[in-house]
C-alpha positions in Angstrom: 0.0 0.0 0.0 2.8 2.4 0.8 4.3 1.7 -2.6 1.0 2.7 -4.2 0.9 6.0 -2.3 4.5 6.7 -3.3 3.7 6.0 -6.9 0.6 8.3 -6.8 2.7 11.0 -5.1 5.4 10.8 -7.8 2.7 10.8 -10.6 1.0 13.9 -9.0 4.3 15.7 -8.9 5.0 14.8 -12.5 1.5 16.0 -13.5 2.1 19.3 -11.7 5.3 19.9 -13.5 3.8 18.9 -16.9 1.0 21.5 -16.4 3.4 24.2 -15.2 5.7 23.6 -18.2 2.8 23.6 -20.6 1.4 26.9 -19.3 4.8 28.5 -19.2 5.4 27.5 -22.8 2.0 29.0 -23.8 2.8 32.2 -21.8 5.9 32.8 -24.1 3.6 33.4 -27.1 2.8 37.1 -27.4 -0.9 37.8 -27.6 -2.0 39.6 -30.8 -3.0 43.2 -30.5 -2.6 45.9 -27.9 -0.3 45.8 -24.9 -1.3 42.5 -23.5 0.8 40.1 -21.4 0.3 36.5 -20.5 0.7 35.5 -16.9 0.8 32.1 -15.3 -0.9 31.5 -11.9 0.0 28.3 -10.1 -2.0 27.4 -6.9 0.1 24.4 -5.8 -2.0 23.8 -2.6 -5.2 23.4 -4.4 -3.7 22.2 -7.7 -5.3 24.9 -9.9 -3.3 26.3 -12.8 -4.2 29.3 -15.0 -2.9 31.2 -18.0 -4.3 34.7 -18.0 -4.0 37.4 -20.6 -4.3 41.0 -19.3 -3.6 44.5 -20.5 -5.0 47.0 -22.8 -6.1 47.0 -26.5 -6.5 50.7 -27.1 -9.2 51.8 -24.7 -10.5 48.3 -24.1 -9.3 46.4 -20.9 -8.3 42.8 -21.6 -8.6 40.2 -18.8 -9.2 36.6 -19.7 -8.5 33.2 -18.3 -7.1 31.6 -21.5 -6.3 28.2 -20.0 -7.6 26.7 -16.7 -6.4 23.3 -15.6 -6.9 21.5 -12.3 -5.8 18.2 -10.7 -8.6 16.4 -9.0 -8.3 13.0 -7.4 -5.2 12.3 -9.5 -6.7 13.3 -12.8 -6.0 16.4 -14.9 -9.2 18.4 -15.6 -9.1 20.8 -18.5 -11.6 23.4 -17.4 -11.0 26.0 -20.1 -8.9 26.3 -23.3 -9.3 29.4 -25.3 -6.3 28.6 -27.5 -6.1 26.9 -30.9 -3.7 24.3 -29.3 -5.2 20.9 -28.3 -4.1 21.0 -24.7 -5.0 17.3 -24.2 -2.6 16.4 -27.0 0.1 18.5 -25.4 -0.4 16.6 -22.1 -0.3 13.2 -23.8 3.0 14.2 -25.5 4.3 15.0 -22.0 3.5 11.5 -20.8 0.1 11.9 -19.2 -2.1 8.9 -19.7 -5.4 9.2 -21.7 -7.5 8.0 -18.7 -6.0 10.7 -16.5 -7.1 13.6 -18.7 -10.7 14.8 -18.2 -12.1 17.4 -20.6 -14.1 19.2 -17.9 -15.4 21.8 -20.4 -17.4 19.1 -22.1 -20.7 18.0 -20.6 -20.4 14.8 -18.7 -22.5 12.8 -21.1 -20.2 13.7 -24.0 -16.9 13.0 -22.3 -17.0 9.3 -23.4 -16.6 10.4 -27.0 -13.4 12.4 -26.3 -11.2 9.3 -26.2 -9.9 10.5 -22.8 -11.0 9.9 -19.2 -14.6 10.3 -18.2 -14.4 10.7 -14.4 
């Protein structure tokens, strides 16, 4: 049993790092238009991770959660993805298993068709 807890702890740490690396990579891409910056927000206690765009486009204030990912019960939940990049594919390429990725932005009854986890 202790071995299982250790394995879960290592997996969780790896998932945290994968998410942080993914969001950091996305934050390097300069948003189009205005004086907008991308910021990462990592809440390591609650396993919530955000990529936020903020700034000004002329007279218009920009503030948007571009990507929102959480870890819940050992699974990675994609809560929001406002990019053209398939976040799930990026996570798979980083070694996350299909069943550990939940597309939370999809209604529960449609998650079975994503080819990923269904929680």
